[in-house]
Structure formats: C-alpha cells, structure tokens
C-alpha positions in Angstrom: 15.7 -5.7 -8.0 13.6 -4.0 -10.7 14.9 -2.7 -14.0 12.9 0.5 -14.7 12.1 -0.1 -18.3 8.5 0.2 -19.5 7.3 -3.0 -21.0 6.8 -3.4 -24.7 4.9 -6.6 -25.4 6.0 -9.3 -27.9 3.4 -7.9 -30.4 2.9 -4.2 -29.5 5.8 -1.9 -30.4 4.5 1.1 -28.4 4.6 1.0 -24.6 1.6 -0.1 -22.6 -1.0 2.6 -21.8 -1.4 3.5 -18.1 -3.2 0.7 -16.2 -5.1 0.7 -12.9 -3.6 -1.7 -10.4 -6.4 -4.1 -11.0 -5.8 -4.0 -14.8 -2.1 -4.6 -14.2 -2.8 -7.7 -12.0 -5.0 -9.2 -14.7 -2.5 -8.4 -17.4 0.5 -9.7 -15.5 -1.2 -13.1 -14.8 -1.0 -14.0 -18.5 1.8 -11.8 -19.8 4.6 -11.1 -17.3 4.2 -12.2 -13.6 7.7 -10.8 -12.8 6.6 -7.1 -13.2 5.9 -4.2 -11.0 3.5 -1.3 -11.1 4.1 2.4 -10.2 1.4 5.0 -10.7 0.0 3.3 -13.7 3.2 2.3 -15.4 4.5 -1.3 -15.7 8.1 -2.2 -15.2 9.9 -5.5 -16.0 11.9 -7.3 -13.4 15.6 -7.6 -14.0 17.4 -10.9 -14.5 19.2 -12.2 -11.4 22.5 -14.1 -10.8 23.0 -17.5 -9.2 24.2 -15.9 -6.0 21.1 -13.7 -5.9 19.0 -16.8 -6.3 20.8 -18.7 -3.5 20.4 -15.9 -1.0 16.7 -15.5 -1.8 16.0 -19.2 -1.6 18.0 -19.4 1.7 16.0 -16.6 3.2 12.6 -18.0 2.0 13.4 -21.4 3.4 14.8 -20.4 6.8 12.4 -17.5 7.5 9.4 -19.5 6.5 10.4 -22.4 8.8 11.0 -19.9 11.6 7.6 -18.1 11.1 5.7 -21.4 10.9 7.3 -23.0 14.0 6.9 -19.8 16.0 3.4 -19.3 14.6 4.1 -15.6 14.2 3.0 -15.0 10.6 3.7 -15.8 6.9 6.6 -15.3 4.5 5.9 -14.4 0.9 8.4 -13.9 -2.0 8.7 -12.6 -5.6 6.5 -12.6 -7.7 3.9 -12.0 -4.9 2.9 -8.4 -4.9 2.9 -5.8 -2.1 0.5 -3.0 -2.8 1.5 0.4 -1.2 -1.5 2.7 -1.7 0.2 5.6 0.0 2.8 5.8 -2.8 0.7 4.2 -5.6 3.1 1.3 -6.1 2.8 -2.5 -6.5 6.2 -4.0 -5.7 7.6 -7.5 -5.5 10.1 -7.7 -2.7 12.4 -10.7 -3.0 11.2 -11.8 0.4 8.7 -10.3 2.9 7.2 -11.2 6.3 3.7 -10.4 7.4 2.8 -10.9 11.0 -0.2 -13.0 12.0 -2.3 -10.1 13.2 -2.2 -8.7 9.7 -2.8 -11.9 7.8 -6.2 -10.6 6.7 -4.4 -8.2 4.3 -3.0 -11.1 2.3 -5.4 -11.4 -0.7 -5.2 -14.0 -3.6 -2.8 -11.9 -5.7 -1.2 -9.3 -3.4 -0.6 -8.0 0.1 -2.9 -5.1 0.5 -0.6 -2.9 2.6 3.0 -2.8 3.8 4.8 -5.9 5.0 6.4 -6.0 8.4 9.7 -6.9 6.8 10.7 -6.3 3.1 14.0 -7.8 1.8 15.7 -6.9 -1.5 18.8 -8.6 -2.8 20.6 -6.0 -5.0 21.4 -6.8 -8.7 23.9 -4.9 -10.9 21.1 -3.0 -12.6 18.8 -2.5 -9.6 21.2 -0.7 -7.3 19.6 2.7 -7.5 16.1 1.3 -7.5 16.6 -0.7 -4.4 18.7 1.9 -2.5 16.8 5.0 -3.5 13.5 4.5 -5.1 12.3 1.4 -3.2 13.9 2.8 0.0 11.7 5.9 -0.2 8.6 4.0 -1.2 8.9 1.4 1.5 9.6 4.1 4.1 6.6 6.3 3.0 4.4 3.2 2.5 4.8 1.9 6.1 7.1 -1.1 5.9 8.4 -1.9 9.3 11.9 -3.2 8.4 13.9 -3.0 5.2 16.9 -5.4 4.6 19.2 -4.5 1.7 21.6 -7.3 0.7 24.5 -6.7 -1.7 26.1 -9.9 -2.8 28.8 -8.1 -4.9 30.4 -6.5 -1.9 29.1 -9.0 0.7 27.3 -6.4 2.7 23.9 -6.1 4.3 22.1 -3.1 5.7 19.2 -3.3 8.1 16.7 -0.4 8.6 13.9 -0.2 11.2 11.1 2.3 11.3 11.6 4.9 14.0 9.0 6.7 16.1 9.1 9.5 13.5 8.1 7.0 10.8 11.4 7.2 9.1 13.9 4.3 8.5 16.9 4.3 10.8 19.9 2.0 10.1 20.6 -0.6 12.7 24.3 -1.3 12.8 25.5 -4.9 13.3 28.0 -5.4 16.1 31.3 -7.2 15.9 29.6 -10.6 16.4 27.9 -10.0 13.0 24.4 -10.8 14.4 21.3 -8.8 13.6 18.2 -8.9 15.8 14.9 -8.3 14.0 12.2 -6.2 15.7 9.4 -7.3 13.5 10.0 -11.1 13.6 9.7 -12.3 17.2 13.1 -13.1 18.7 14.6 -13.7 15.3 18.3 -13.2 14.9 20.5 -13.8 11.9 24.2 -14.2 11.5 25.0 -12.0 8.5 27.9 -14.3 7.4 25.3 -17.0 6.6 24.4 -15.0 3.5 27.9 -15.6 2.1 29.0 -18.8 3.7 26.1 -20.9 2.3 25.3 -23.0 5.4 22.8 -25.9 5.1 19.4 -24.7 6.3 19.3 -27.4 9.0 22.4 -25.9 10.6 20.5 -22.6 10.9 17.5 -24.3 12.3 19.8 -25.9 14.9 21.3 -22.5 15.8 17.8 -21.2 16.3 16.9 -24.3 18.4 14.1 -25.2 16.0 15.4 -28.8 15.8 
C-alpha cells in the first residue's frame, strides 16, 4: 500500500539523503510515521479509501481476538514496522501476525525479521508495489504467508511458503473458505471481507464466544 515517492519534507526541497534504518526510525517518529524504508531511501505511504480502512480494521479486530484467545501470538498493524534484513527493507504491512515462539523479535519500534503472516490491502496507487515489489521482498525476506486483498474487484489471493522457500498460491474452494497454515486452526470466509459482518458474528463462527 506504499506510494513509491521519495519524501521531500515541508522545509527541505531536495529529497532526503540516504538514511540507515536506525536513522530512518528516529526521523519517522517525529516527521512521518506512515513511511517505509528501502535500502536507505524513504517512501511515503499512500492515502487509503474507506473500504480499505474497514477491511484493515476488521482483520485487526478479528485476528487479534483469535490470537489472544488461542494464545498463539500477536497481531500488529500499520504503522508498526517489519524489518527484512535479507532485502534491506523496512515495510509496514497493513496487518501482520507473529507467532508466540518468535515474540522476542518484536522490539519497541519494529519486528526484527519476517512475520508469519503479512497482509496488504491494495489501493489504486499501490497495485504494482503490493503485487510485485512487496511480493518479491516478502518472499525473499522469509514471510510465511502473504494475503493480497483487492477491494476494487472483491478478490483475495493467499500465498504460502513452499519447501523451496517460494510463495505458492493456495486456491480457495467453492465454499470460499481459506485455512491458514501459520495461524493455528484459523479459517476465514473470504466473503466476510465484502459483506461487512459484525465482529461478534465472526467470533461465534470461530466458537470464541
């Protein structure tokens, strides 16, 4: 969901010089928390639609509740950073899940390594970034599952890491249900992303209440 435009600050006309990841984190705290870092360059996050916001908040709420009740890990969301050292990138997935055994990788400002699940909700001006650039980064960086949600065409794609280390798409059956490999026993009805159910209805379907 990132617009690949180098930041020019409100005062400076010239683009920022290259920053280390630590310099970027310190800069973003006071200047632009919704920004990402790639090999020293800083990029602003794109504006999002109301539908994008609803889907993101729905996933944060439902997945956080699931992870907490099952005691399997934590859910983080934009603007929390995920640092992928293998590809020299600091990204902000819309939503991500980190399993309990890897909780020690969660620092004050970022996840120091790949998440088990990374979710991006596509915006008009982020289509190539999410589908191509981040796909390649998340794959090379070690992310376990990548969910790509496209509100415009009401479609979602699920990718899981294969034994070869590459993402393989997992097709959803006629029932519209996807079963996560990284989140213990989690399943999601893809129609929920477009039908806007109340979260408590999802919790009941998951037998969490």
